[in-house]
N, CA, C and O atoms as a GROMACS GRO file, in nm:
protein
  568
    1UNK      N    1  -2.436   0.365  -0.436
    1UNK     CA    2  -2.392   0.494  -0.386
    1UNK      C    3  -2.249   0.483  -0.334
    1UNK      O    4  -2.218   0.392  -0.258
    2UNK      N    5  -2.165   0.573  -0.373
    2UNK     CA    6  -2.027   0.575  -0.325
    2UNK      C    7  -2.019   0.655  -0.196
    2UNK      O    8  -2.071   0.766  -0.187
    3UNK      N    9  -1.956   0.597  -0.098
    3UNK     CA   10  -1.940   0.663   0.031
    3UNK      C   11  -1.796   0.709   0.044
    3UNK      O   12  -1.704   0.627   0.048
    4UNK      N   13  -1.776   0.838   0.050
    4UNK     CA   14  -1.641   0.893   0.056
    4UNK      C   15  -1.582   0.881   0.196
    4UNK      O   16  -1.464   0.846   0.212
    5UNK      N   17  -1.660   0.911   0.297
    5UNK     CA   18  -1.608   0.901   0.433
    5UNK      C   19  -1.714   0.841   0.524
    5UNK      O   20  -1.834   0.861   0.503
    6UNK      N   21  -1.669   0.769   0.622
    6UNK     CA   22  -1.755   0.714   0.725
    6UNK      C   23  -1.686   0.749   0.856
    6UNK      O   24  -1.564   0.742   0.866
    7UNK      N   25  -1.763   0.785   0.954
    7UNK     CA   26  -1.704   0.819   1.082
    7UNK      C   27  -1.613   0.709   1.132
    7UNK      O   28  -1.650   0.592   1.130
    8UNK      N   29  -1.494   0.745   1.176
    8UNK     CA   30  -1.391   0.657   1.231
    8UNK      C   31  -1.338   0.553   1.133
    8UNK      O   32  -1.295   0.445   1.174
    9UNK      N   33  -1.341   0.584   1.005
    9UNK     CA   34  -1.286   0.495   0.903
    9UNK      C   35  -1.167   0.564   0.840
    9UNK      O   36  -1.169   0.684   0.817
   10UNK      N   37  -1.062   0.487   0.814
   10UNK     CA   38  -0.948   0.548   0.746
   10UNK      C   39  -0.896   0.456   0.637
   10UNK      O   40  -0.906   0.334   0.646
   11UNK      N   41  -0.842   0.518   0.536
   11UNK     CA   42  -0.775   0.445   0.429
   11UNK      C   43  -0.634   0.499   0.423
   11UNK      O   44  -0.613   0.620   0.406
   12UNK      N   45  -0.538   0.412   0.436
   12UNK     CA   46  -0.398   0.451   0.441
   12UNK      C   47  -0.328   0.415   0.312
   12UNK      O   48  -0.351   0.307   0.257
   13UNK      N   49  -0.241   0.503   0.264
   13UNK     CA   50  -0.157   0.475   0.149
   13UNK      C   51  -0.020   0.436   0.202
   13UNK      O   52   0.038   0.508   0.283
   14UNK      N   53   0.031   0.325   0.157
   14UNK     CA   54   0.167   0.286   0.192
   14UNK      C   55   0.244   0.278   0.062
   14UNK      O   56   0.204   0.211  -0.032
   15UNK      N   57   0.356   0.348   0.058
   15UNK     CA   58   0.436   0.356  -0.064
   15UNK      C   59   0.545   0.250  -0.060
   15UNK      O   60   0.621   0.242   0.037
   16UNK      N   61   0.551   0.172  -0.163
   16UNK     CA   62   0.659   0.075  -0.175
   16UNK      C   63   0.768   0.137  -0.261
   16UNK      O   64   0.738   0.211  -0.355
   17UNK      N   65   0.891   0.107  -0.230
   17UNK     CA   66   1.000   0.166  -0.307
   17UNK      C   67   1.042   0.078  -0.424
   17UNK      O   68   1.137   0.110  -0.495
   18UNK      N   69   0.972  -0.031  -0.444
   18UNK     CA   70   1.006  -0.122  -0.553
   18UNK      C   71   0.955  -0.066  -0.686
   18UNK      O   72   0.834  -0.054  -0.706
   19UNK      N   73   1.045  -0.033  -0.774
   19UNK     CA   74   1.006   0.020  -0.905
   19UNK      C   75   1.122   0.003  -1.001
   19UNK      O   76   1.238  -0.005  -0.960
   20UNK      N   77   1.089  -0.002  -1.127
   20UNK     CA   78   1.192  -0.009  -1.231
   20UNK      C   79   1.168   0.106  -1.328
   20UNK      O   80   1.055   0.152  -1.344
   21UNK      N   81   1.273   0.152  -1.391
   21UNK     CA   82   1.259   0.262  -1.486
   21UNK      C   83   1.331   0.229  -1.614
   21UNK      O   84   1.420   0.144  -1.617
   22UNK      N   85   1.291   0.296  -1.719
   22UNK     CA   86   1.353   0.275  -1.849
   22UNK      C   87   1.458   0.382  -1.876
   22UNK      O   88   1.485   0.413  -1.992
   23UNK      N   89   1.516   0.438  -1.771
   23UNK     CA   90   1.621   0.539  -1.786
   23UNK      C   91   1.703   0.544  -1.658
   23UNK      O   92   1.675   0.472  -1.563
   24UNK      N   93   1.805   0.629  -1.657
   24UNK     CA   94   1.894   0.640  -1.542
   24UNK      C   95   1.844   0.745  -1.444
   24UNK      O   96   1.830   0.862  -1.480
   25UNK      N   97   1.818   0.705  -1.320
   25UNK     CA   98   1.792   0.795  -1.209
   25UNK      C   99   1.793   0.712  -1.082
   25UNK      O  100   1.806   0.590  -1.088
   26UNK      N  101   1.780   0.777  -0.969
   26UNK     CA  102   1.786   0.707  -0.841
   26UNK      C  103   1.660   0.624  -0.822
   26UNK      O  104   1.554   0.677  -0.787
   27UNK      N  105   1.671   0.492  -0.844
   27UNK     CA  106   1.555   0.403  -0.835
   27UNK      C  107   1.513   0.376  -0.692
   27UNK      O  108   1.406   0.320  -0.670
   28UNK      N  109   1.595   0.413  -0.595
   28UNK     CA  110   1.558   0.386  -0.456
   28UNK      C  111   1.466   0.493  -0.400
   28UNK      O  112   1.404   0.472  -0.296
   29UNK      N  113   1.458   0.606  -0.466
   29UNK     CA  114   1.370   0.713  -0.420
   29UNK      C  115   1.225   0.677  -0.454
   29UNK      O  116   1.194   0.653  -0.570
   30UNK      N  117   1.136   0.673  -0.353
   30UNK     CA  118   0.998   0.634  -0.381
   30UNK      C  119   0.926   0.737  -0.467
   30UNK      O  120   0.958   0.856  -0.464
   31UNK      N  121   0.830   0.690  -0.542
   31UNK     CA  122   0.745   0.777  -0.621
   31UNK      C  123   0.635   0.829  -0.528
   31UNK      O  124   0.546   0.753  -0.488
   32UNK      N  125   0.641   0.956  -0.494
   32UNK     CA  126   0.541   1.016  -0.406
   32UNK      C  127   0.437   1.090  -0.489
   32UNK      O  128   0.473   1.171  -0.574
   33UNK      N  129   0.310   1.062  -0.466
   33UNK     CA  130   0.208   1.129  -0.546
   33UNK      C  131   0.197   1.277  -0.510
   33UNK      O  132   0.212   1.316  -0.395
   34UNK      N  133   0.170   1.357  -0.611
   34UNK     CA  134   0.143   1.499  -0.588
   34UNK      C  135  -0.008   1.522  -0.585
   34UNK      O  136  -0.055   1.629  -0.545
   35UNK      N  137  -0.085   1.421  -0.626
   35UNK     CA  138  -0.231   1.426  -0.620
   35UNK      C  139  -0.284   1.284  -0.604
   35UNK      O  140  -0.233   1.191  -0.666
   36UNK      N  141  -0.386   1.269  -0.521
   36UNK     CA  142  -0.452   1.139  -0.508
   36UNK      C  143  -0.594   1.160  -0.458
   36UNK      O  144  -0.620   1.247  -0.375
   37UNK      N  145  -0.684   1.080  -0.509
   37UNK     CA  146  -0.820   1.074  -0.457
   37UNK      C  147  -0.826   0.955  -0.364
   37UNK      O  148  -0.807   0.841  -0.408
   38UNK      N  149  -0.851   0.977  -0.236
   38UNK     CA  150  -0.856   0.862  -0.145
   38UNK      C  151  -0.966   0.765  -0.188
   38UNK      O  152  -1.071   0.806  -0.236
   39UNK      N  153  -0.941   0.635  -0.171
   39UNK     CA  154  -1.044   0.539  -0.207
   39UNK      C  155  -1.162   0.551  -0.112
   39UNK      O  156  -1.146   0.585   0.006
   40UNK      N  157  -1.280   0.522  -0.162
   40UNK     CA  158  -1.398   0.521  -0.076
   40UNK      C  159  -1.400   0.390   0.002
   40UNK      O  160  -1.350   0.288  -0.045
   41UNK      N  161  -1.459   0.393   0.118
   41UNK     CA  162  -1.475   0.273   0.200
   41UNK      C  163  -1.615   0.220   0.169
   41UNK      O  164  -1.714   0.288   0.197
   42UNK      N  165  -1.625   0.100   0.110
   42UNK     CA  166  -1.758   0.050   0.075
   42UNK      C  167  -1.850   0.046   0.198
   42UNK      O  168  -1.813  -0.003   0.304
   43UNK      N  169  -1.970   0.097   0.180
   43UNK     CA  170  -2.067   0.106   0.289
   43UNK      C  171  -2.092  -0.030   0.352
   43UNK      O  172  -2.096  -0.042   0.475
   44UNK      N  173  -2.109  -0.133   0.271
   44UNK     CA  174  -2.137  -0.266   0.326
   44UNK      C  175  -2.020  -0.318   0.410
   44UNK      O  176  -2.042  -0.384   0.511
   45UNK      N  177  -1.897  -0.288   0.369
   45UNK     CA  178  -1.780  -0.330   0.446
   45UNK      C  179  -1.774  -0.255   0.579
   45UNK      O  180  -1.744  -0.314   0.683
   46UNK      N  181  -1.804  -0.125   0.576
   46UNK     CA  182  -1.803  -0.047   0.700
   46UNK      C  183  -1.912  -0.095   0.795
   46UNK      O  184  -1.889  -0.110   0.915
   47UNK      N  185  -2.031  -0.120   0.741
   47UNK     CA  186  -2.141  -0.167   0.826
   47UNK      C  187  -2.113  -0.304   0.888
   47UNK      O  188  -2.155  -0.332   1.000
   48UNK      N  189  -2.039  -0.388   0.814
   48UNK     CA  190  -2.004  -0.521   0.865
   48UNK      C  191  -1.871  -0.521   0.941
   48UNK      O  192  -1.825  -0.625   0.986
   49UNK      N  193  -1.810  -0.403   0.954
   49UNK     CA  194  -1.683  -0.384   1.024
   49UNK      C  195  -1.571  -0.468   0.963
   49UNK      O  196  -1.489  -0.526   1.034
   50UNK      N  197  -1.569  -0.473   0.829
   50UNK     CA  198  -1.466  -0.547   0.756
   50UNK      C  199  -1.351  -0.452   0.725
   50UNK      O  200  -1.372  -0.342   0.676
   51UNK      N  201  -1.230  -0.496   0.755
   51UNK     CA  202  -1.109  -0.422   0.724
   51UNK      C  203  -1.026  -0.506   0.628
   51UNK      O  204  -1.048  -0.627   0.616
   52UNK      N  205  -0.931  -0.442   0.560
   52UNK     CA  206  -0.847  -0.518   0.468
   52UNK      C  207  -0.748  -0.430   0.396
   52UNK      O  208  -0.723  -0.316   0.435
   53UNK      N  209  -0.692  -0.485   0.291
   53UNK     CA  210  -0.589  -0.415   0.215
   53UNK      C  211  -0.584  -0.466   0.072
   53UNK      O  212  -0.626  -0.578   0.042
   54UNK      N  213  -0.529  -0.381  -0.015
   54UNK     CA  214  -0.509  -0.416  -0.156
   54UNK      C  215  -0.372  -0.366  -0.196
   54UNK      O  216  -0.341  -0.248  -0.180
   55UNK      N  217  -0.289  -0.455  -0.248
   55UNK     CA  218  -0.152  -0.424  -0.293
   55UNK      C  219  -0.156  -0.422  -0.446
   55UNK      O  220  -0.185  -0.523  -0.509
   56UNK      N  221  -0.128  -0.305  -0.505
   56UNK     CA  222  -0.134  -0.289  -0.650
   56UNK      C  223   0.001  -0.248  -0.706
   56UNK      O  224   0.087  -0.196  -0.634
   57UNK      N  225   0.019  -0.272  -0.835
   57UNK     CA  226   0.137  -0.226  -0.909
   57UNK      C  227   0.088  -0.162  -1.038
   57UNK      O  228  -0.016  -0.200  -1.092
   58UNK      N  229   0.165  -0.064  -1.088
   58UNK     CA  230   0.126   0.005  -1.211
   58UNK      C  231   0.247   0.077  -1.268
   58UNK      O  232   0.352   0.086  -1.204
   59UNK      N  233   0.230   0.127  -1.389
   59UNK     CA  234   0.333   0.207  -1.454
   59UNK      C  235   0.294   0.354  -1.447
   59UNK      O  236   0.176   0.389  -1.460
   60UNK      N  237   0.393   0.440  -1.428
   60UNK     CA  238   0.371   0.584  -1.430
   60UNK      C  239   0.426   0.635  -1.563
   60UNK      O  240   0.543   0.616  -1.595
   61UNK      N  241   0.338   0.700  -1.640
   61UNK     CA  242   0.374   0.750  -1.772
   61UNK      C  243   0.463   0.873  -1.764
   61UNK      O  244   0.483   0.931  -1.657
   62UNK      N  245   0.516   0.912  -1.877
   62UNK     CA  246   0.607   1.027  -1.884
   62UNK      C  247   0.545   1.156  -1.832
   62UNK      O  248   0.617   1.244  -1.785
   63UNK      N  249   0.412   1.168  -1.841
   63UNK     CA  250   0.346   1.291  -1.795
   63UNK      C  251   0.309   1.284  -1.646
   63UNK      O  252   0.248   1.377  -1.594
   64UNK      N  253   0.345   1.174  -1.578
   64UNK     CA  254   0.318   1.160  -1.435
   64UNK      C  255   0.185   1.096  -1.400
   64UNK      O  256   0.153   1.080  -1.283
   65UNK      N  257   0.107   1.058  -1.501
   65UNK     CA  258  -0.019   0.990  -1.476
   65UNK      C  259   0.003   0.839  -1.473
   65UNK      O  260   0.104   0.789  -1.522
   66UNK      N  261  -0.093   0.769  -1.415
   66UNK     CA  262  -0.087   0.624  -1.407
   66UNK      C  263  -0.145   0.565  -1.535
   66UNK      O  264  -0.253   0.605  -1.579
   67UNK      N  265  -0.074   0.469  -1.593
   67UNK     CA  266  -0.125   0.396  -1.709
   67UNK      C  267  -0.234   0.302  -1.658
   67UNK      O  268  -0.204   0.198  -1.598
   68UNK      N  269  -0.359   0.337  -1.682
   68UNK     CA  270  -0.472   0.259  -1.629
   68UNK      C  271  -0.467   0.113  -1.671
   68UNK      O  272  -0.504   0.024  -1.594
   69UNK      N  273  -0.420   0.088  -1.792
   69UNK     CA  274  -0.417  -0.050  -1.841
   69UNK      C  275  -0.309  -0.133  -1.772
   69UNK      O  276  -0.308  -0.256  -1.785
   70UNK      N  277  -0.219  -0.068  -1.700
   70UNK     CA  278  -0.110  -0.142  -1.636
   70UNK      C  279  -0.140  -0.179  -1.490
   70UNK      O  280  -0.063  -0.252  -1.429
   71UNK      N  281  -0.250  -0.131  -1.436
   71UNK     CA  282  -0.280  -0.157  -1.294
   71UNK      C  283  -0.313  -0.305  -1.275
   71UNK      O  284  -0.402  -0.360  -1.340
   72UNK      N  285  -0.240  -0.367  -1.183
   72UNK     CA  286  -0.267  -0.506  -1.147
   72UNK      C  287  -0.274  -0.518  -0.995
   72UNK      O  288  -0.201  -0.451  -0.923
   73UNK      N  289  -0.364  -0.602  -0.950
   73UNK     CA  290  -0.373  -0.633  -0.808
   73UNK      C  291  -0.276  -0.748  -0.782
   73UNK      O  292  -0.290  -0.856  -0.838
   74UNK      N  293  -0.178  -0.722  -0.696
   74UNK     CA  294  -0.079  -0.824  -0.663
   74UNK      C  295  -0.132  -0.918  -0.555
   74UNK      O  296  -0.114  -1.040  -0.563
   75UNK      N  297  -0.196  -0.861  -0.455
   75UNK     CA  298  -0.254  -0.937  -0.344
   75UNK      C  299  -0.363  -0.852  -0.282
   75UNK      O  300  -0.365  -0.730  -0.298
   76UNK      N  301  -0.454  -0.918  -0.212
   76UNK     CA  302  -0.557  -0.844  -0.139
   76UNK      C  303  -0.615  -0.932  -0.029
   76UNK      O  304  -0.611  -1.055  -0.037
   77UNK      N  305  -0.669  -0.867   0.072
   77UNK     CA  306  -0.730  -0.936   0.184
   77UNK      C  307  -0.841  -0.849   0.238
   77UNK      O  308  -0.812  -0.736   0.277
   78UNK      N  309  -0.964  -0.893   0.244
   78UNK     CA  310  -1.018  -1.012   0.181
   78UNK      C  311  -1.037  -0.991   0.032
   78UNK      O  312  -1.039  -0.877  -0.016
   79UNK      N  313  -1.051  -1.096  -0.040
   79UNK     CA  314  -1.061  -1.090  -0.186
   79UNK      C  315  -1.189  -1.020  -0.229
   79UNK      O  316  -1.298  -1.053  -0.183
   80UNK      N  317  -1.174  -0.922  -0.319
   80UNK     CA  318  -1.286  -0.861  -0.387
   80UNK      C  319  -1.359  -0.748  -0.318
   80UNK      O  320  -1.436  -0.678  -0.384
   81UNK      N  321  -1.341  -0.728  -0.190
   81UNK     CA  322  -1.419  -0.626  -0.120
   81UNK      C  323  -1.368  -0.485  -0.146
   81UNK      O  324  -1.447  -0.393  -0.166
   82UNK      N  325  -1.236  -0.468  -0.145
   82UNK     CA  326  -1.177  -0.334  -0.160
   82UNK      C  327  -1.108  -0.314  -0.295
   82UNK      O  328  -1.043  -0.212  -0.317
   83UNK      N  329  -1.121  -0.411  -0.384
   83UNK     CA  330  -1.052  -0.405  -0.513
   83UNK      C  331  -1.090  -0.281  -0.594
   83UNK      O  332  -1.003  -0.206  -0.636
   84UNK      N  333  -1.218  -0.261  -0.615
   84UNK     CA  334  -1.264  -0.150  -0.699
   84UNK      C  335  -1.223  -0.014  -0.644
   84UNK      O  336  -1.171   0.068  -0.720
   85UNK      N  337  -1.244   0.014  -0.514
   85UNK     CA  338  -1.200   0.146  -0.465
   85UNK      C  339  -1.049   0.165  -0.474
   85UNK      O  340  -1.003   0.276  -0.501
   86UNK      N  341  -0.972   0.060  -0.453
   86UNK     CA  342  -0.826   0.074  -0.462
   86UNK      C  343  -0.783   0.103  -0.606
   86UNK      O  344  -0.698   0.189  -0.629
   87UNK      N  345  -0.841   0.034  -0.701
   87UNK     CA  346  -0.806   0.057  -0.842
   87UNK      C  347  -0.848   0.197  -0.886
   87UNK      O  348  -0.773   0.266  -0.954
   88UNK      N  349  -0.968   0.239  -0.846
   88UNK     CA  350  -1.012   0.374  -0.882
   88UNK      C  351  -0.920   0.480  -0.823
   88UNK      O  352  -0.890   0.580  -0.888
   89UNK      N  353  -0.876   0.459  -0.701
   89UNK     CA  354  -0.784   0.555  -0.639
   89UNK      C  355  -0.648   0.553  -0.709
   89UNK      O  356  -0.588   0.658  -0.733
   90UNK      N  357  -0.600   0.434  -0.743
   90UNK     CA  358  -0.471   0.423  -0.814
   90UNK      C  359  -0.478   0.496  -0.947
   90UNK      O  360  -0.380   0.559  -0.988
   91UNK      N  361  -0.591   0.489  -1.015
   91UNK     CA  362  -0.607   0.560  -1.143
   91UNK      C  363  -0.595   0.711  -1.127
   91UNK      O  364  -0.556   0.781  -1.221
   92UNK      N  365  -0.628   0.762  -1.009
   92UNK     CA  366  -0.627   0.907  -0.986
   92UNK      C  367  -0.490   0.962  -0.948
   92UNK      O  368  -0.469   1.083  -0.951
   93UNK      N  369  -0.396   0.876  -0.914
   93UNK     CA  370  -0.265   0.922  -0.868
   93UNK      C  371  -0.192   1.002  -0.976
   93UNK      O  372  -0.195   0.967  -1.094
   94UNK      N  373  -0.126   1.108  -0.933
   94UNK     CA  374  -0.044   1.190  -1.022
   94UNK      C  375   0.092   1.209  -0.955
   94UNK      O  376   0.101   1.226  -0.833
   95UNK      N  377   0.197   1.207  -1.036
   95UNK     CA  378   0.333   1.217  -0.988
   95UNK      C  379   0.409   1.323  -1.066
   95UNK      O  380   0.374   1.354  -1.180
   96UNK      N  381   0.512   1.377  -1.003
   96UNK     CA  382   0.608   1.456  -1.079
   96UNK      C  383   0.680   1.356  -1.169
   96UNK      O  384   0.728   1.254  -1.120
   97UNK      N  385   0.690   1.384  -1.298
   97UNK     CA  386   0.757   1.289  -1.388
   97UNK      C  387   0.902   1.266  -1.345
   97UNK      O  388   0.970   1.357  -1.298
   98UNK      N  389   0.947   1.144  -1.363
   98UNK     CA  390   1.089   1.112  -1.343
   98UNK      C  391   1.164   1.156  -1.467
   98UNK      O  392   1.114   1.145  -1.579
   99UNK      N  393   1.286   1.204  -1.445
   99UNK     CA  394   1.365   1.257  -1.557
   99UNK      C  395   1.491   1.175  -1.577
   99UNK      O  396   1.556   1.132  -1.482
  100UNK      N  397   1.525   1.155  -1.703
  100UNK     CA  398   1.651   1.090  -1.739
  100UNK      C  399   1.764   1.192  -1.719
  100UNK      O  400   1.739   1.309  -1.691
  101UNK      N  401   1.886   1.145  -1.734
  101UNK     CA  402   2.002   1.233  -1.719
  101UNK      C  403   1.997   1.353  -1.812
  101UNK      O  404   2.046   1.461  -1.779
  102UNK      N  405   1.937   1.334  -1.930
  102UNK     CA  406   1.929   1.446  -2.026
  102UNK      C  407   1.810   1.538  -1.998
  102UNK      O  408   1.786   1.633  -2.072
  103UNK      N  409   1.734   1.510  -1.891
  103UNK     CA  410   1.622   1.595  -1.853
  103UNK      C  411   1.489   1.558  -1.914
  103UNK      O  412   1.389   1.623  -1.887
  104UNK      N  413   1.486   1.454  -1.997
  104UNK     CA  414   1.360   1.415  -2.059
  104UNK      C  415   1.282   1.321  -1.966
  104UNK      O  416   1.342   1.238  -1.897
  105UNK      N  417   1.148   1.334  -1.965
  105UNK     CA  418   1.068   1.248  -1.879
  105UNK      C  419   1.071   1.102  -1.926
  105UNK      O  420   1.084   1.075  -2.045
  106UNK      N  421   1.060   1.009  -1.829
  106UNK     CA  422   1.067   0.867  -1.861
  106UNK      C  423   0.951   0.791  -1.798
  106UNK      O  424   0.892   0.836  -1.699
  107UNK      N  425   0.921   0.678  -1.856
  107UNK     CA  426   0.823   0.584  -1.802
  107UNK      C  427   0.885   0.513  -1.683
  107UNK      O  428   1.000   0.471  -1.689
  108UNK      N  429   0.809   0.498  -1.575
  108UNK     CA  430   0.854   0.422  -1.459
  108UNK      C  431   0.757   0.305  -1.443
  108UNK      O  432   0.637   0.325  -1.425
  109UNK      N  433   0.810   0.184  -1.449
  109UNK     CA  434   0.722   0.067  -1.438
  109UNK      C  435   0.739   0.000  -1.304
  109UNK      O  436   0.841   0.013  -1.237
  110UNK      N  437   0.636  -0.073  -1.264
  110UNK     CA  438   0.641  -0.151  -1.142
  110UNK      C  439   0.628  -0.073  -1.014
  110UNK      O  440   0.672  -0.121  -0.909
  111UNK      N  441   0.569   0.045  -1.018
  111UNK     CA  442   0.547   0.121  -0.895
  111UNK      C  443   0.440   0.048  -0.814
  111UNK      O  444   0.338   0.006  -0.870
  112UNK      N  445   0.462   0.031  -0.684
  112UNK     CA  446   0.369  -0.044  -0.600
  112UNK      C  447   0.311   0.043  -0.490
  112UNK      O  448   0.380   0.127  -0.432
  113UNK      N  449   0.182   0.022  -0.463
  113UNK     CA  450   0.112   0.091  -0.354
  113UNK      C  451   0.032  -0.010  -0.276
  113UNK      O  452  -0.017  -0.109  -0.330
  114UNK      N  453   0.021   0.016  -0.149
  114UNK     CA  454  -0.063  -0.065  -0.061
  114UNK      C  455  -0.171   0.025  -0.005
  114UNK      O  456  -0.142   0.125   0.061
  115UNK      N  457  -0.295  -0.010  -0.031
  115UNK     CA  458  -0.410   0.062   0.024
  115UNK      C  459  -0.460  -0.019   0.141
  115UNK      O  460  -0.498  -0.135   0.125
  116UNK      N  461  -0.462   0.040   0.261
  116UNK     CA  462  -0.513  -0.027   0.379
  116UNK      C  463  -0.645   0.036   0.418
  116UNK      O  464  -0.655   0.159   0.431
  117UNK      N  465  -0.746  -0.046   0.437
  117UNK     CA  466  -0.880  -0.001   0.474
  117UNK      C  467  -0.902  -0.040   0.620
  117UNK      O  468  -0.917  -0.158   0.652
  118UNK      N  469  -0.905   0.059   0.709
  118UNK     CA  470  -0.915   0.034   0.852
  118UNK      C  471  -1.032   0.111   0.912
  118UNK      O  472  -1.067   0.219   0.865
  119UNK      N  473  -1.091   0.054   1.015
  119UNK     CA  474  -1.205   0.116   1.081
  119UNK      C  475  -1.164   0.214   1.190
  119UNK      O  476  -1.249   0.289   1.239
  120UNK      N  477  -1.041   0.214   1.229
  120UNK     CA  478  -0.993   0.309   1.329
  120UNK      C  479  -0.929   0.428   1.260
  120UNK      O  480  -0.846   0.411   1.171
  121UNK      N  481  -0.966   0.545   1.302
  121UNK     CA  482  -0.904   0.665   1.243
  121UNK      C  483  -0.761   0.682   1.294
  121UNK      O  484  -0.673   0.725   1.220
  122UNK      N  485  -0.738   0.648   1.421
  122UNK     CA  486  -0.602   0.660   1.474
  122UNK      C  487  -0.523   0.535   1.440
  122UNK      O  488  -0.577   0.424   1.439
  123UNK      N  489  -0.395   0.553   1.412
  123UNK     CA  490  -0.311   0.441   1.372
  123UNK      C  491  -0.278   0.354   1.494
  123UNK      O  492  -0.252   0.404   1.603
  124UNK      N  493  -0.281   0.224   1.473
  124UNK     CA  494  -0.240   0.127   1.574
  124UNK      C  495  -0.136   0.038   1.507
  124UNK      O  496  -0.107   0.056   1.388
  125UNK      N  497  -0.080  -0.056   1.579
  125UNK     CA  498   0.011  -0.150   1.516
  125UNK      C  499  -0.063  -0.218   1.402
  125UNK      O  500  -0.170  -0.275   1.423
  126UNK      N  501  -0.008  -0.211   1.283
  126UNK     CA  502  -0.073  -0.270   1.167
  126UNK      C  503  -0.186  -0.185   1.112
  126UNK      O  504  -0.240  -0.217   1.006
  127UNK      N  505  -0.224  -0.078   1.182
  127UNK     CA  506  -0.328   0.015   1.141
  127UNK      C  507  -0.467  -0.044   1.140
  127UNK      O  508  -0.561   0.020   1.092
  128UNK      N  509  -0.484  -0.165   1.194
  128UNK     CA  510  -0.617  -0.226   1.197
  128UNK      C  511  -0.669  -0.230   1.339
  128UNK      O  512  -0.593  -0.212   1.434
  129UNK      N  513  -0.800  -0.253   1.354
  129UNK     CA  514  -0.857  -0.265   1.487
  129UNK      C  515  -0.812  -0.396   1.551
  129UNK      O  516  -0.760  -0.485   1.484
  130UNK      N  517  -0.833  -0.405   1.680
  130UNK     CA  518  -0.794  -0.525   1.753
  130UNK      C  519  -0.868  -0.650   1.705
  130UNK      O  520  -0.822  -0.762   1.726
  131UNK      N  521  -0.981  -0.631   1.641
  131UNK     CA  522  -1.061  -0.745   1.595
  131UNK      C  523  -1.023  -0.794   1.455
  131UNK      O  524  -1.078  -0.894   1.408
  132UNK      N  525  -0.928  -0.727   1.388
  132UNK     CA  526  -0.889  -0.769   1.253
  132UNK      C  527  -0.828  -0.909   1.259
  132UNK      O  528  -0.735  -0.934   1.336
  133UNK      N  529  -0.881  -0.998   1.178
  133UNK     CA  530  -0.834  -1.137   1.180
  133UNK      C  531  -0.783  -1.184   1.044
  133UNK      O  532  -0.758  -1.302   1.024
  134UNK      N  533  -0.768  -1.091   0.952
  134UNK     CA  534  -0.722  -1.126   0.818
  134UNK      C  535  -0.572  -1.144   0.810
  134UNK      O  536  -0.499  -1.122   0.907
  135UNK      N  537  -0.529  -1.182   0.693
  135UNK     CA  538  -0.387  -1.198   0.664
  135UNK      C  539  -0.320  -1.063   0.668
  135UNK      O  540  -0.376  -0.966   0.617
  136UNK      N  541  -0.201  -1.052   0.728
  136UNK     CA  542  -0.134  -0.922   0.734
  136UNK      C  543  -0.091  -0.875   0.596
  136UNK      O  544  -0.061  -0.957   0.509
  137UNK      N  545  -0.088  -0.744   0.574
  137UNK     CA  546  -0.043  -0.693   0.444
  137UNK      C  547   0.106  -0.713   0.428
  137UNK      O  548   0.178  -0.734   0.526
  138UNK      N  549   0.153  -0.708   0.303
  138UNK     CA  550   0.298  -0.721   0.281
  138UNK      C  551   0.370  -0.603   0.345
  138UNK      O  552   0.314  -0.495   0.362
  139UNK      N  553   0.492  -0.626   0.380
  139UNK     CA  554   0.573  -0.521   0.442
  139UNK      C  555   0.639  -0.438   0.332
  139UNK      O  556   0.663  -0.487   0.222
  140UNK      N  557   0.669  -0.314   0.365
  140UNK     CA  558   0.734  -0.226   0.268
  140UNK      C  559   0.871  -0.281   0.229
  140UNK      O  560   0.919  -0.256   0.118
  141UNK      N  561   0.934  -0.354   0.318
  141UNK     CA  562   1.067  -0.407   0.292
  141UNK      C  563   1.067  -0.532   0.204
  141UNK      O  564   1.174  -0.579   0.166
  142UNK      N  565   0.950  -0.587   0.172
  142UNK     CA  566   0.944  -0.709   0.088
  142UNK      C  567   0.996  -0.684  -0.050
  142UNK      O  568   0.997  -0.776  -0.132
   0.00000   0.00000   0.00000
């Protein structure tokens, strides 16, 4: 059974500005989704009070959808617990297409997202509860 929400659980999207494109445009501007399905928090992880994160990279196609075959997990903590919900959420992301100088849409490769799975609804330093003992997620500036 997929659990969409659990009381006092949050999943945060962190946008990385690291991306490459096959055309000319401002590569420093982050790719902001116009649609996303938040990842579900696995029931067993919530019941065991497990928090973590998944850092993924993917290509955004000319129509603004994510190329499912390009999604790769760069890092995660803990391994395997939040992988599936993060990938499923990444597959749902939609973007305004990036345009070349001539106005034609282009493929953008290497777009990175960090999905943080936290048991506190309110943000704290690092967005995790005080009991989180895992490896810290990568920083946006990395």
